[in-house]
N, C-alpha and C positions, 0 to 999 in steps of 0.2 A: 547360903550365907545367913547366919543367925541374927546379926545386928544390922540396923540401918545406918549407913555411913553417909554423912553430908560432905560431899566433895567440894573443894573450893571452886571448881569449875567442872561442868559436865554439859556438853552440848545437848540440845533437845533431840530426842530420838536415839541417843547413844547410851551405852552402858559399859561398865568395866566388868569383865568376866574373870573368874578365878580358877586356877588349876593347882594341883599339888606341886611341891618343889621337885619331886622326882619325875614329873612330866618331862619327856625328852627335850622339848623345846625350851621349857623353863629352866631346865638344868644347863642348857647351853647359854641362855641369857644370864644365868648366875655366873657361869664361867667367864663371860664377857665383862662382868663387873670388875674383874682384875685389871682390865685395860684402861679403866677410868683414871683420870688425873685429879678427880675431885675427892680429896681426902676425907671430907665430912659426909658426903652423900654419893658414893659411887653407884652407878647404875649401868646395867648391861641390858642389851636388847637384841632381838633377832626378828627377821622378817621371814614368814613361812607361807608357802603356797603349795597346794597339792602334796602335803606331807614332806616337803623339802625346805631346808633353810636356804634362802636366796641371798641374804645379806645380814651382816652383824655390825653392831656399833656399841659405843658406850659414851657417857657424858664426859665432857672435858672442862677443866677449869681454865679461866683466862690466864691464870698465873702459871709460869713454868719453873720459876726458881723454887727449889724445895724449901728454903727458909721462909719465903713469902707464903707458900702454900700452908706451912705449919702455923705461921702467924695468923693467917686468915682463918684457919680452923678454930683458933682461940678468940679472935677479935673480928668477927664479921659485922660490918656496919648494920646490915639489915637485921641480923639477929639481935644486936644490942638495942636497936630501935624498935624491936618487936614487929617488924614488917612481916605480914603474912606470907607464907610460901606462895610462890607464883607472882609476886608483885615487887616492884621497885628494884629490879636488878641493876639499874643504872646507878643506884645510890652507893653501891659497894664495888670498888675496883677488883675485888677478888671473886665476886659472884659471876657466874657464867650467864650470858644472855641466852634467850631461848635457842639461838643458833648453835650453842654448844650443848644443848640438852640432847639426851640420847635419841628421843623420837625424831627430832629435826635432823640430827646427824644421820640416822638410819634412812630417812626419806631422801636426803641428799646423796648418800652412798648408792641407793637404788637408782636414782636418776642418773648419776654419773656413770653407772655401769649398765644403763639402759635396761633395767629390770622392770618388767610389767608388774605393777603393784596392785592393780584393780583386783579386788576379791581376796587379797592376801590378808593374813593375820599377823599381829604383832604380839610378841611375848616379852614382857619387861620385868626385870628383877632389880629391886633396890628402891622403889618408890611406891606410893599408895594412890597416886592420881596423876593426871596429865594436865598441864596448863593450857590456856586457850591457844597460844601460838602453836604448840605442839599438836593439839587436836586439829587445828586448822590445816597443818601440814599433812596430817594423816587423812583427813577428810578429802583434801585436794587430791591426794594420791589414791583415793577410793579404797582405803583399808577397810576390811570387813569388820573384824573384831580386834579388841585390845584385851589381852590377858595379863593379869597380875598373879603373883603367887598367893596361895591361900593365906589369910591373915596378914596381908600386906599392911593394912592399916595399923595393926598392933606392932608389926616388926619395924616399920619405917617412919611412922608419924613422930615428928620431933616435938 
């Protein structure tokens, strides 16, 4: 990585790693992005262990009505108030809480299906960092590494 990125949150002793978009696991994470209901920031994610994809997820909006989703994409309270990414989800009825984030949804999917997550890796497409609640869910699940697509900061920073 040629540039130093300052992430809004990064737990001590953890790092975000990068792979090309044509990496087989990143390509599947990118494909999962199409399942997201977040019109402004769709994210896809996969859980990988021993070279196998064990679980897939994407982030979801709290809104389900297409008209409200479109309205939120133009008039997000957090964006209008310039609230930093990862903060103040409660302020906007259209913003997903961390429970709807792709990382938390992936960990919940793995738990629901009794998938052993210790030592597994996560590949995420559509964002350039992970918030504290998402990191906490992955650390609790003993995720080894978190991979983003090369140049995620340039591609996805708003």
